[in-house]
SELUM-444710 format. One record per residue (C-alpha): x, y, z. Coordinates in steps of 0.05 Angstrom, whole numbers, plus 5000, padded with zeros to 4 digits. Layout:
N
<pt><px>X</px><py>Y</py><pz>Z</pz></pt>
...
This chain:
416
<pt><px>2753</px><py>4065</py><pz>7975</pz></pt>
<pt><px>2799</px><py>4045</py><pz>8031</pz></pt>
<pt><px>2840</px><py>3983</py><pz>8025</pz></pt>
<pt><px>2816</px><py>3925</py><pz>8067</pz></pt>
<pt><px>2867</px><py>3908</py><pz>8121</pz></pt>
<pt><px>2892</px><py>3836</py><pz>8117</pz></pt>
<pt><px>2877</px><py>3795</py><pz>8179</pz></pt>
<pt><px>2931</px><py>3760</py><pz>8220</pz></pt>
<pt><px>2936</px><py>3684</py><pz>8217</pz></pt>
<pt><px>2920</px><py>3681</py><pz>8292</pz></pt>
<pt><px>2893</px><py>3737</py><pz>8335</pz></pt>
<pt><px>2931</px><py>3719</py><pz>8398</pz></pt>
<pt><px>2978</px><py>3669</py><pz>8431</pz></pt>
<pt><px>2920</px><py>3625</py><pz>8453</pz></pt>
<pt><px>2898</px><py>3614</py><pz>8381</pz></pt>
<pt><px>2970</px><py>3598</py><pz>8362</pz></pt>
<pt><px>2972</px><py>3549</py><pz>8420</pz></pt>
<pt><px>2911</px><py>3513</py><pz>8394</pz></pt>
<pt><px>2940</px><py>3509</py><pz>8323</pz></pt>
<pt><px>3006</px><py>3481</py><pz>8350</pz></pt>
<pt><px>2969</px><py>3431</py><pz>8395</pz></pt>
<pt><px>2926</px><py>3405</py><pz>8338</pz></pt>
<pt><px>2987</px><py>3396</py><pz>8293</pz></pt>
<pt><px>3025</px><py>3363</py><pz>8350</pz></pt>
<pt><px>2969</px><py>3312</py><pz>8359</pz></pt>
<pt><px>2970</px><py>3298</py><pz>8284</pz></pt>
<pt><px>3047</px><py>3291</py><pz>8287</pz></pt>
<pt><px>3042</px><py>3243</py><pz>8347</pz></pt>
<pt><px>2991</px><py>3199</py><pz>8310</pz></pt>
<pt><px>3034</px><py>3197</py><pz>8248</pz></pt>
<pt><px>3100</px><py>3184</py><pz>8284</pz></pt>
<pt><px>3064</px><py>3128</py><pz>8322</pz></pt>
<pt><px>3045</px><py>3098</py><pz>8255</pz></pt>
<pt><px>3116</px><py>3104</py><pz>8231</pz></pt>
<pt><px>3140</px><py>3067</py><pz>8293</pz></pt>
<pt><px>3090</px><py>3012</py><pz>8278</pz></pt>
<pt><px>3120</px><py>3006</py><pz>8209</pz></pt>
<pt><px>3190</px><py>3004</py><pz>8239</pz></pt>
<pt><px>3170</px><py>2947</py><pz>8285</pz></pt>
<pt><px>3143</px><py>2909</py><pz>8226</pz></pt>
<pt><px>3209</px><py>2922</py><pz>8189</pz></pt>
<pt><px>3255</px><py>2903</py><pz>8247</pz></pt>
<pt><px>3214</px><py>2843</py><pz>8274</pz></pt>
<pt><px>3262</px><py>2794</py><pz>8240</pz></pt>
<pt><px>3336</px><py>2802</py><pz>8228</pz></pt>
<pt><px>3324</px><py>2796</py><pz>8153</pz></pt>
<pt><px>3271</px><py>2837</py><pz>8117</pz></pt>
<pt><px>3250</px><py>2818</py><pz>8046</pz></pt>
<pt><px>3237</px><py>2883</py><pz>8007</pz></pt>
<pt><px>3212</px><py>2903</py><pz>7939</pz></pt>
<pt><px>3244</px><py>2970</py><pz>7922</pz></pt>
<pt><px>3256</px><py>3019</py><pz>7865</pz></pt>
<pt><px>3325</px><py>3044</py><pz>7850</pz></pt>
<pt><px>3321</px><py>3120</py><pz>7855</pz></pt>
<pt><px>3395</px><py>3136</py><pz>7851</pz></pt>
<pt><px>3461</px><py>3101</py><pz>7839</pz></pt>
<pt><px>3530</px><py>3121</py><pz>7864</pz></pt>
<pt><px>3584</px><py>3083</py><pz>7824</pz></pt>
<pt><px>3645</px><py>3059</py><pz>7861</pz></pt>
<pt><px>3706</px><py>3024</py><pz>7833</pz></pt>
<pt><px>3683</px><py>2952</py><pz>7843</pz></pt>
<pt><px>3610</px><py>2960</py><pz>7862</pz></pt>
<pt><px>3548</px><py>3006</py><pz>7863</pz></pt>
<pt><px>3516</px><py>3041</py><pz>7922</pz></pt>
<pt><px>3442</px><py>3041</py><pz>7911</pz></pt>
<pt><px>3390</px><py>3089</py><pz>7939</pz></pt>
<pt><px>3326</px><py>3051</py><pz>7943</pz></pt>
<pt><px>3254</px><py>3068</py><pz>7958</pz></pt>
<pt><px>3201</px><py>3020</py><pz>7984</pz></pt>
<pt><px>3130</px><py>3037</py><pz>8001</pz></pt>
<pt><px>3150</px><py>3052</py><pz>8073</pz></pt>
<pt><px>3222</px><py>3078</py><pz>8074</pz></pt>
<pt><px>3284</px><py>3100</py><pz>8037</pz></pt>
<pt><px>3351</px><py>3067</py><pz>8048</pz></pt>
<pt><px>3420</px><py>3054</py><pz>8018</pz></pt>
<pt><px>3454</px><py>2989</py><pz>8004</pz></pt>
<pt><px>3512</px><py>2961</py><pz>7962</pz></pt>
<pt><px>3505</px><py>2920</py><pz>7898</pz></pt>
<pt><px>3568</px><py>2878</py><pz>7892</pz></pt>
<pt><px>3537</px><py>2830</py><pz>7841</pz></pt>
<pt><px>3556</px><py>2829</py><pz>7768</pz></pt>
<pt><px>3488</px><py>2855</py><pz>7747</pz></pt>
<pt><px>3490</px><py>2929</py><pz>7734</pz></pt>
<pt><px>3425</px><py>2962</py><pz>7755</pz></pt>
<pt><px>3397</px><py>3027</py><pz>7728</pz></pt>
<pt><px>3355</px><py>3082</py><pz>7759</pz></pt>
<pt><px>3281</px><py>3064</py><pz>7760</pz></pt>
<pt><px>3295</px><py>2989</py><pz>7761</pz></pt>
<pt><px>3252</px><py>2949</py><pz>7808</pz></pt>
<pt><px>3287</px><py>2898</py><pz>7851</pz></pt>
<pt><px>3275</px><py>2846</py><pz>7906</pz></pt>
<pt><px>3328</px><py>2839</py><pz>7961</pz></pt>
<pt><px>3341</px><py>2815</py><pz>8031</pz></pt>
<pt><px>3359</px><py>2870</py><pz>8080</pz></pt>
<pt><px>3394</px><py>2862</py><pz>8147</pz></pt>
<pt><px>3356</px><py>2899</py><pz>8202</pz></pt>
<pt><px>3393</px><py>2883</py><pz>8267</pz></pt>
<pt><px>3432</px><py>2949</py><pz>8270</pz></pt>
<pt><px>3375</px><py>2996</py><pz>8249</pz></pt>
<pt><px>3340</px><py>3038</py><pz>8302</pz></pt>
<pt><px>3278</px><py>3080</py><pz>8296</pz></pt>
<pt><px>3318</px><py>3144</py><pz>8284</pz></pt>
<pt><px>3355</px><py>3111</py><pz>8226</pz></pt>
<pt><px>3289</px><py>3086</py><pz>8198</pz></pt>
<pt><px>3260</px><py>3156</py><pz>8196</pz></pt>
<pt><px>3323</px><py>3190</py><pz>8172</pz></pt>
<pt><px>3343</px><py>3140</py><pz>8120</pz></pt>
<pt><px>3397</px><py>3087</py><pz>8132</pz></pt>
<pt><px>3450</px><py>3043</py><pz>8102</pz></pt>
<pt><px>3445</px><py>2968</py><pz>8110</pz></pt>
<pt><px>3480</px><py>2908</py><pz>8079</pz></pt>
<pt><px>3436</px><py>2865</py><pz>8034</pz></pt>
<pt><px>3440</px><py>2802</py><pz>7992</pz></pt>
<pt><px>3402</px><py>2762</py><pz>7941</pz></pt>
<pt><px>3389</px><py>2824</py><pz>7898</pz></pt>
<pt><px>3343</px><py>2804</py><pz>7842</pz></pt>
<pt><px>3320</px><py>2849</py><pz>7785</pz></pt>
<pt><px>3245</px><py>2847</py><pz>7775</pz></pt>
<pt><px>3209</px><py>2854</py><pz>7709</pz></pt>
<pt><px>3197</px><py>2928</py><pz>7694</pz></pt>
<pt><px>3131</px><py>2959</py><pz>7714</pz></pt>
<pt><px>3107</px><py>3002</py><pz>7656</pz></pt>
<pt><px>3075</px><py>3066</py><pz>7681</pz></pt>
<pt><px>3051</px><py>3131</py><pz>7650</pz></pt>
<pt><px>3113</px><py>3165</py><pz>7680</pz></pt>
<pt><px>3158</px><py>3115</py><pz>7647</pz></pt>
<pt><px>3122</px><py>3125</py><pz>7581</pz></pt>
<pt><px>3130</px><py>3201</py><pz>7583</pz></pt>
<pt><px>3203</px><py>3193</py><pz>7606</pz></pt>
<pt><px>3218</px><py>3147</py><pz>7547</pz></pt>
<pt><px>3187</px><py>3199</py><pz>7501</pz></pt>
<pt><px>3234</px><py>3251</py><pz>7529</pz></pt>
<pt><px>3294</px><py>3206</py><pz>7520</pz></pt>
<pt><px>3276</px><py>3195</py><pz>7447</pz></pt>
<pt><px>3280</px><py>3270</py><pz>7435</pz></pt>
<pt><px>3352</px><py>3274</py><pz>7457</pz></pt>
<pt><px>3415</px><py>3240</py><pz>7432</pz></pt>
<pt><px>3456</px><py>3261</py><pz>7493</pz></pt>
<pt><px>3438</px><py>3219</py><pz>7554</pz></pt>
<pt><px>3461</px><py>3275</py><pz>7602</pz></pt>
<pt><px>3411</px><py>3322</py><pz>7570</pz></pt>
<pt><px>3357</px><py>3269</py><pz>7575</pz></pt>
<pt><px>3375</px><py>3263</py><pz>7649</pz></pt>
<pt><px>3370</px><py>3339</py><pz>7656</pz></pt>
<pt><px>3299</px><py>3343</py><pz>7629</pz></pt>
<pt><px>3274</px><py>3282</py><pz>7666</pz></pt>
<pt><px>3299</px><py>3317</py><pz>7729</pz></pt>
<pt><px>3266</px><py>3384</py><pz>7709</pz></pt>
<pt><px>3199</px><py>3353</py><pz>7693</pz></pt>
<pt><px>3194</px><py>3291</py><pz>7736</pz></pt>
<pt><px>3243</px><py>3302</py><pz>7794</pz></pt>
<pt><px>3285</px><py>3241</py><pz>7775</pz></pt>
<pt><px>3354</px><py>3241</py><pz>7807</pz></pt>
<pt><px>3411</px><py>3270</py><pz>7765</pz></pt>
<pt><px>3475</px><py>3231</py><pz>7751</pz></pt>
<pt><px>3543</px><py>3248</py><pz>7782</pz></pt>
<pt><px>3568</px><py>3286</py><pz>7721</pz></pt>
<pt><px>3507</px><py>3330</py><pz>7715</pz></pt>
<pt><px>3505</px><py>3342</py><pz>7791</pz></pt>
<pt><px>3577</px><py>3368</py><pz>7787</pz></pt>
<pt><px>3561</px><py>3415</py><pz>7729</pz></pt>
<pt><px>3499</px><py>3443</py><pz>7763</pz></pt>
<pt><px>3539</px><py>3454</py><pz>7827</pz></pt>
<pt><px>3595</px><py>3489</py><pz>7789</pz></pt>
<pt><px>3547</px><py>3538</py><pz>7757</pz></pt>
<pt><px>3505</px><py>3547</py><pz>7820</pz></pt>
<pt><px>3441</px><py>3523</py><pz>7786</pz></pt>
<pt><px>3425</px><py>3462</py><pz>7829</pz></pt>
<pt><px>3363</px><py>3498</py><pz>7854</pz></pt>
<pt><px>3338</px><py>3503</py><pz>7783</pz></pt>
<pt><px>3345</px><py>3429</py><pz>7768</pz></pt>
<pt><px>3314</px><py>3406</py><pz>7834</pz></pt>
<pt><px>3238</px><py>3417</py><pz>7827</pz></pt>
<pt><px>3214</px><py>3467</py><pz>7878</pz></pt>
<pt><px>3169</px><py>3527</py><pz>7888</pz></pt>
<pt><px>3203</px><py>3563</py><pz>7830</pz></pt>
<pt><px>3181</px><py>3510</py><pz>7781</pz></pt>
<pt><px>3111</px><py>3506</py><pz>7813</pz></pt>
<pt><px>3104</px><py>3581</py><pz>7808</pz></pt>
<pt><px>3119</px><py>3578</py><pz>7733</pz></pt>
<pt><px>3072</px><py>3519</py><pz>7723</pz></pt>
<pt><px>3016</px><py>3552</py><pz>7761</pz></pt>
<pt><px>3024</px><py>3615</py><pz>7719</pz></pt>
<pt><px>3020</px><py>3574</py><pz>7655</pz></pt>
<pt><px>2960</px><py>3533</py><pz>7677</pz></pt>
<pt><px>2923</px><py>3594</py><pz>7703</pz></pt>
<pt><px>2929</px><py>3632</py><pz>7638</pz></pt>
<pt><px>2914</px><py>3572</py><pz>7594</pz></pt>
<pt><px>2849</px><py>3564</py><pz>7631</pz></pt>
<pt><px>2834</px><py>3638</py><pz>7639</pz></pt>
<pt><px>2804</px><py>3656</py><pz>7570</pz></pt>
<pt><px>2761</px><py>3594</py><pz>7556</pz></pt>
<pt><px>2735</px><py>3595</py><pz>7628</pz></pt>
<pt><px>2721</px><py>3670</py><pz>7625</pz></pt>
<pt><px>2676</px><py>3658</py><pz>7565</pz></pt>
<pt><px>2639</px><py>3600</py><pz>7597</pz></pt>
<pt><px>2634</px><py>3634</py><pz>7665</pz></pt>
<pt><px>2608</px><py>3699</py><pz>7637</pz></pt>
<pt><px>2554</px><py>3663</py><pz>7598</pz></pt>
<pt><px>2530</px><py>3610</py><pz>7647</pz></pt>
<pt><px>2549</px><py>3629</py><pz>7718</pz></pt>
<pt><px>2573</px><py>3701</py><pz>7723</pz></pt>
<pt><px>2560</px><py>3700</py><pz>7798</pz></pt>
<pt><px>2621</px><py>3655</py><pz>7809</pz></pt>
<pt><px>2688</px><py>3684</py><pz>7832</pz></pt>
<pt><px>2729</px><py>3673</py><pz>7769</pz></pt>
<pt><px>2797</px><py>3680</py><pz>7802</pz></pt>
<pt><px>2781</px><py>3633</py><pz>7858</pz></pt>
<pt><px>2754</px><py>3581</py><pz>7810</pz></pt>
<pt><px>2816</px><py>3585</py><pz>7766</pz></pt>
<pt><px>2863</px><py>3581</py><pz>7826</pz></pt>
<pt><px>2824</px><py>3522</py><pz>7854</pz></pt>
<pt><px>2827</px><py>3485</py><pz>7788</pz></pt>
<pt><px>2900</px><py>3500</py><pz>7781</pz></pt>
<pt><px>2913</px><py>3472</py><pz>7851</pz></pt>
<pt><px>2878</px><py>3407</py><pz>7831</pz></pt>
<pt><px>2922</px><py>3399</py><pz>7769</pz></pt>
<pt><px>2984</px><py>3415</py><pz>7809</pz></pt>
<pt><px>2963</px><py>3362</py><pz>7861</pz></pt>
<pt><px>2962</px><py>3310</py><pz>7807</pz></pt>
<pt><px>3030</px><py>3334</py><pz>7784</pz></pt>
<pt><px>3056</px><py>3329</py><pz>7856</pz></pt>
<pt><px>3032</px><py>3256</py><pz>7860</pz></pt>
<pt><px>3061</px><py>3243</py><pz>7790</pz></pt>
<pt><px>3130</px><py>3265</py><pz>7811</pz></pt>
<pt><px>3129</px><py>3223</py><pz>7874</pz></pt>
<pt><px>3115</px><py>3278</py><pz>7926</pz></pt>
<pt><px>3183</px><py>3314</py><pz>7923</pz></pt>
<pt><px>3193</px><py>3349</py><pz>7991</pz></pt>
<pt><px>3209</px><py>3417</py><pz>7962</pz></pt>
<pt><px>3151</px><py>3414</py><pz>7914</pz></pt>
<pt><px>3105</px><py>3390</py><pz>7971</pz></pt>
<pt><px>3126</px><py>3452</py><pz>8011</pz></pt>
<pt><px>3109</px><py>3497</py><pz>7952</pz></pt>
<pt><px>3043</px><py>3463</py><pz>7939</pz></pt>
<pt><px>3020</px><py>3467</py><pz>8011</pz></pt>
<pt><px>3038</px><py>3542</py><pz>8010</pz></pt>
<pt><px>3000</px><py>3550</py><pz>7945</pz></pt>
<pt><px>2938</px><py>3517</py><pz>7975</pz></pt>
<pt><px>2944</px><py>3557</py><pz>8039</pz></pt>
<pt><px>2953</px><py>3620</py><pz>7997</pz></pt>
<pt><px>2888</px><py>3608</py><pz>7960</pz></pt>
<pt><px>2852</px><py>3598</py><pz>8027</pz></pt>
<pt><px>2884</px><py>3659</py><pz>8059</pz></pt>
<pt><px>2868</px><py>3701</py><pz>7997</pz></pt>
<pt><px>2795</px><py>3678</py><pz>8002</pz></pt>
<pt><px>2791</px><py>3694</py><pz>8076</pz></pt>
<pt><px>2833</px><py>3758</py><pz>8073</pz></pt>
<pt><px>2888</px><py>3730</py><pz>8117</pz></pt>
<pt><px>2957</px><py>3758</py><pz>8107</pz></pt>
<pt><px>2994</px><py>3711</py><pz>8060</pz></pt>
<pt><px>3066</px><py>3736</py><pz>8060</pz></pt>
<pt><px>3086</px><py>3727</py><pz>8133</pz></pt>
<pt><px>3134</px><py>3686</py><pz>8173</pz></pt>
<pt><px>3074</px><py>3658</py><pz>8212</pz></pt>
<pt><px>3048</px><py>3630</py><pz>8146</pz></pt>
<pt><px>3115</px><py>3598</py><pz>8132</pz></pt>
<pt><px>3119</px><py>3569</py><pz>8203</pz></pt>
<pt><px>3048</px><py>3540</py><pz>8196</pz></pt>
<pt><px>3065</px><py>3508</py><pz>8129</pz></pt>
<pt><px>3128</px><py>3476</py><pz>8158</pz></pt>
<pt><px>3091</px><py>3450</py><pz>8220</pz></pt>
<pt><px>3035</px><py>3424</py><pz>8176</pz></pt>
<pt><px>3083</px><py>3385</py><pz>8131</pz></pt>
<pt><px>3122</px><py>3356</py><pz>8189</pz></pt>
<pt><px>3058</px><py>3337</py><pz>8225</pz></pt>
<pt><px>3032</px><py>3297</py><pz>8166</pz></pt>
<pt><px>3099</px><py>3273</py><pz>8138</pz></pt>
<pt><px>3146</px><py>3264</py><pz>8198</pz></pt>
<pt><px>3203</px><py>3235</py><pz>8156</pz></pt>
<pt><px>3210</px><py>3301</py><pz>8119</pz></pt>
<pt><px>3239</px><py>3330</py><pz>8183</pz></pt>
<pt><px>3304</px><py>3299</py><pz>8157</pz></pt>
<pt><px>3296</px><py>3323</py><pz>8084</pz></pt>
<pt><px>3351</px><py>3371</py><pz>8065</pz></pt>
<pt><px>3314</px><py>3391</py><pz>8002</pz></pt>
<pt><px>3254</px><py>3412</py><pz>8044</pz></pt>
<pt><px>3296</px><py>3455</py><pz>8090</pz></pt>
<pt><px>3332</px><py>3488</py><pz>8030</pz></pt>
<pt><px>3264</px><py>3504</py><pz>8002</pz></pt>
<pt><px>3241</px><py>3533</py><pz>8068</pz></pt>
<pt><px>3305</px><py>3574</py><pz>8073</pz></pt>
<pt><px>3293</px><py>3602</py><pz>8004</pz></pt>
<pt><px>3223</px><py>3625</py><pz>8022</pz></pt>
<pt><px>3248</px><py>3653</py><pz>8088</pz></pt>
<pt><px>3298</px><py>3699</py><pz>8054</pz></pt>
<pt><px>3247</px><py>3718</py><pz>8001</pz></pt>
<pt><px>3200</px><py>3741</py><pz>8056</pz></pt>
<pt><px>3257</px><py>3780</py><pz>8088</pz></pt>
<pt><px>3271</px><py>3814</py><pz>8022</pz></pt>
<pt><px>3197</px><py>3832</py><pz>8013</pz></pt>
<pt><px>3192</px><py>3858</py><pz>8084</pz></pt>
<pt><px>3251</px><py>3905</py><pz>8080</pz></pt>
<pt><px>3250</px><py>3924</py><pz>8005</pz></pt>
<pt><px>3175</px><py>3927</py><pz>7991</pz></pt>
<pt><px>3179</px><py>4002</py><pz>7979</pz></pt>
<pt><px>3237</px><py>3998</py><pz>7931</pz></pt>
<pt><px>3227</px><py>4017</py><pz>7858</pz></pt>
<pt><px>3198</px><py>3957</py><pz>7822</pz></pt>
<pt><px>3252</px><py>3956</py><pz>7768</pz></pt>
<pt><px>3307</px><py>3962</py><pz>7820</pz></pt>
<pt><px>3274</px><py>3909</py><pz>7864</pz></pt>
<pt><px>3270</px><py>3861</py><pz>7804</pz></pt>
<pt><px>3344</px><py>3871</py><pz>7788</pz></pt>
<pt><px>3364</px><py>3864</py><pz>7860</pz></pt>
<pt><px>3319</px><py>3806</py><pz>7880</pz></pt>
<pt><px>3356</px><py>3745</py><pz>7851</pz></pt>
<pt><px>3425</px><py>3774</py><pz>7869</pz></pt>
<pt><px>3404</px><py>3787</py><pz>7941</pz></pt>
<pt><px>3371</px><py>3718</py><pz>7949</pz></pt>
<pt><px>3431</px><py>3683</py><pz>7920</pz></pt>
<pt><px>3482</px><py>3719</py><pz>7963</pz></pt>
<pt><px>3439</px><py>3712</py><pz>8027</pz></pt>
<pt><px>3430</px><py>3637</py><pz>8021</pz></pt>
<pt><px>3502</px><py>3622</py><pz>8002</pz></pt>
<pt><px>3526</px><py>3615</py><pz>8075</pz></pt>
<pt><px>3474</px><py>3561</py><pz>8085</pz></pt>
<pt><px>3484</px><py>3521</py><pz>8021</pz></pt>
<pt><px>3559</px><py>3521</py><pz>8030</pz></pt>
<pt><px>3553</px><py>3490</py><pz>8099</pz></pt>
<pt><px>3528</px><py>3427</py><pz>8064</pz></pt>
<pt><px>3559</px><py>3432</py><pz>7994</pz></pt>
<pt><px>3630</px><py>3458</py><pz>7986</pz></pt>
<pt><px>3638</px><py>3462</py><pz>7911</pz></pt>
<pt><px>3657</px><py>3535</py><pz>7894</pz></pt>
<pt><px>3673</px><py>3569</py><pz>7829</pz></pt>
<pt><px>3670</px><py>3640</py><pz>7801</pz></pt>
<pt><px>3617</px><py>3616</py><pz>7751</pz></pt>
<pt><px>3569</px><py>3610</py><pz>7810</pz></pt>
<pt><px>3565</px><py>3686</py><pz>7809</pz></pt>
<pt><px>3524</px><py>3680</py><pz>7745</pz></pt>
<pt><px>3471</px><py>3640</py><pz>7783</pz></pt>
<pt><px>3423</px><py>3701</py><pz>7789</pz></pt>
<pt><px>3426</px><py>3710</py><pz>7713</pz></pt>
<pt><px>3412</px><py>3636</py><pz>7701</pz></pt>
<pt><px>3353</px><py>3641</py><pz>7748</pz></pt>
<pt><px>3323</px><py>3699</py><pz>7709</pz></pt>
<pt><px>3335</px><py>3663</py><pz>7643</pz></pt>
<pt><px>3303</px><py>3600</py><pz>7670</pz></pt>
<pt><px>3236</px><py>3636</py><pz>7674</pz></pt>
<pt><px>3235</px><py>3635</py><pz>7598</pz></pt>
<pt><px>3275</px><py>3572</py><pz>7586</pz></pt>
<pt><px>3230</px><py>3526</py><pz>7627</pz></pt>
<pt><px>3163</px><py>3540</py><pz>7593</pz></pt>
<pt><px>3196</px><py>3541</py><pz>7524</pz></pt>
<pt><px>3227</px><py>3473</py><pz>7536</pz></pt>
<pt><px>3163</px><py>3446</py><pz>7565</pz></pt>
<pt><px>3125</px><py>3468</py><pz>7502</pz></pt>
<pt><px>3179</px><py>3439</py><pz>7456</pz></pt>
<pt><px>3177</px><py>3372</py><pz>7491</pz></pt>
<pt><px>3100</px><py>3370</py><pz>7487</pz></pt>
<pt><px>3102</px><py>3378</py><pz>7411</pz></pt>
<pt><px>3161</px><py>3330</py><pz>7403</pz></pt>
<pt><px>3217</px><py>3379</py><pz>7388</pz></pt>
<pt><px>3251</px><py>3377</py><pz>7456</pz></pt>
<pt><px>3320</px><py>3370</py><pz>7424</pz></pt>
<pt><px>3316</px><py>3435</py><pz>7385</pz></pt>
<pt><px>3360</px><py>3473</py><pz>7435</pz></pt>
<pt><px>3407</px><py>3415</py><pz>7451</pz></pt>
<pt><px>3465</px><py>3448</py><pz>7415</pz></pt>
<pt><px>3464</px><py>3507</py><pz>7464</pz></pt>
<pt><px>3457</px><py>3460</py><pz>7524</pz></pt>
<pt><px>3515</px><py>3417</py><pz>7500</pz></pt>
<pt><px>3558</px><py>3480</py><pz>7493</pz></pt>
<pt><px>3540</px><py>3498</py><pz>7565</pz></pt>
<pt><px>3556</px><py>3427</py><pz>7589</pz></pt>
<pt><px>3624</px><py>3430</py><pz>7555</pz></pt>
<pt><px>3648</px><py>3492</py><pz>7592</pz></pt>
<pt><px>3705</px><py>3475</py><pz>7637</pz></pt>
<pt><px>3726</px><py>3514</py><pz>7699</pz></pt>
<pt><px>3766</px><py>3506</py><pz>7762</pz></pt>
<pt><px>3729</px><py>3491</py><pz>7826</pz></pt>
<pt><px>3751</px><py>3490</py><pz>7898</pz></pt>
<pt><px>3720</px><py>3461</py><pz>7960</pz></pt>
<pt><px>3700</px><py>3512</py><pz>8013</pz></pt>
<pt><px>3652</px><py>3498</py><pz>8070</pz></pt>
<pt><px>3619</px><py>3547</py><pz>8117</pz></pt>
<pt><px>3648</px><py>3537</py><pz>8186</pz></pt>
<pt><px>3598</px><py>3510</py><pz>8237</pz></pt>
<pt><px>3605</px><py>3571</py><pz>8282</pz></pt>
<pt><px>3591</px><py>3618</py><pz>8223</pz></pt>
<pt><px>3532</px><py>3576</py><pz>8201</pz></pt>
<pt><px>3499</px><py>3577</py><pz>8269</pz></pt>
<pt><px>3514</px><py>3651</py><pz>8279</pz></pt>
<pt><px>3485</px><py>3667</py><pz>8210</pz></pt>
<pt><px>3420</px><py>3631</py><pz>8227</pz></pt>
<pt><px>3416</px><py>3668</py><pz>8292</pz></pt>
<pt><px>3425</px><py>3735</py><pz>8257</pz></pt>
<pt><px>3373</px><py>3716</py><pz>8204</pz></pt>
<pt><px>3319</px><py>3702</py><pz>8255</pz></pt>
<pt><px>3334</px><py>3765</py><pz>8293</pz></pt>
<pt><px>3327</px><py>3804</py><pz>8227</pz></pt>
<pt><px>3253</px><py>3789</py><pz>8226</pz></pt>
<pt><px>3233</px><py>3841</py><pz>8279</pz></pt>
<pt><px>3296</px><py>3884</py><pz>8280</pz></pt>
<pt><px>3322</px><py>3928</py><pz>8222</pz></pt>
<pt><px>3389</px><py>3935</py><pz>8256</pz></pt>
<pt><px>3400</px><py>3860</py><pz>8255</pz></pt>
<pt><px>3377</px><py>3860</py><pz>8182</pz></pt>
<pt><px>3434</px><py>3908</py><pz>8166</pz></pt>
<pt><px>3481</px><py>3862</py><pz>8203</pz></pt>
<pt><px>3454</px><py>3804</py><pz>8162</pz></pt>
<pt><px>3471</px><py>3841</py><pz>8097</pz></pt>
<pt><px>3541</px><py>3857</py><pz>8121</pz></pt>
<pt><px>3550</px><py>3784</py><pz>8142</pz></pt>
<pt><px>3533</px><py>3752</py><pz>8076</pz></pt>
<pt><px>3572</px><py>3804</py><pz>8037</pz></pt>
<pt><px>3633</px><py>3789</py><pz>8079</pz></pt>
<pt><px>3621</px><py>3714</py><pz>8072</pz></pt>
<pt><px>3616</px><py>3717</py><pz>7996</pz></pt>
<pt><px>3678</px><py>3760</py><pz>7990</pz></pt>
<pt><px>3715</px><py>3708</py><pz>8032</pz></pt>
<pt><px>3684</px><py>3651</py><pz>7992</pz></pt>
<pt><px>3703</px><py>3675</py><pz>7923</pz></pt>
<pt><px>3767</px><py>3715</py><pz>7937</pz></pt>
<pt><px>3800</px><py>3672</py><pz>7990</pz></pt>
């Protein structure tokens, strides 16, 4: 039997034009709504807000707070004697006179006063988070697992450690975590559903039903975590993937990735300024490049090469924004492979109340000291690398140039 040829996402430029036009209209409506919220915010010079503390940056004499309201995210300073904690709910007065619409979308800093801590709002997320905290004696480890499971921000100490080891992408919930979770959910449902489906409705497409159910559970998880941009990208791709699989449309293509990005920006215009979203998109972009050019490689060789190639290829981009550099970052591909086992094991241990079982190993990892240096990708190199990356999609010669470019960059990064 001949293999059925996958269909393209759009048959011609006209269909692509219609897709882009529809998404632009949706974007325009949503950006108009955001402007309405901005006008409400900036109507008076002082805006009274209820906000949640989602991150804290300690300074010598005060705290810089990252706050989230129902409509926007912003930064302010807490110079009062009361020391706030992440997840605290507060009421405050915000000065709005220097905030424009661009700042409102992007996120902004504004002075504030009359900061008042509100009584805690007890939620299911707080309850589960407290349960995790009780399973660990080390608060840094508690912070680690709250970040891994619920996308809560990590503290300064843990952020530094993750950056030193090149594992920040493992702590920040993204498509990698969603892929593991979807695999676990799918196979937990597979055997009981197979028995029920075979007995009562054998005419149903078992794989589609399982994928659809998995997507529903992942949607609730997305809401539970607070719609993390990188996780949102992964979820949208997962849903699109199910639909494309059902309709025999080619899933792994740069057109699919472009559609997902346009879809997210159209419905969530503020995510245009989300660095985590663009890092997530960049990761998928280089994964697709790897698949395109190494799809005929021996599977064992491809598996061994995959994480190394992805890590080296994305380094010129990550180091444009984050300069922390250490030789330990070269172990990042190994940590990524190990995480495939570590994540579901820790998830299971926390579900049964033994989340602290491996804390000794984690504390040993946290105690490793190493020298770091600060090296940023030059702007000209960053722009040139992006240009070469896009040209690599249709042209193998540019792909070879891309490989030479990131090899040269990483030699300069770690040996300079």
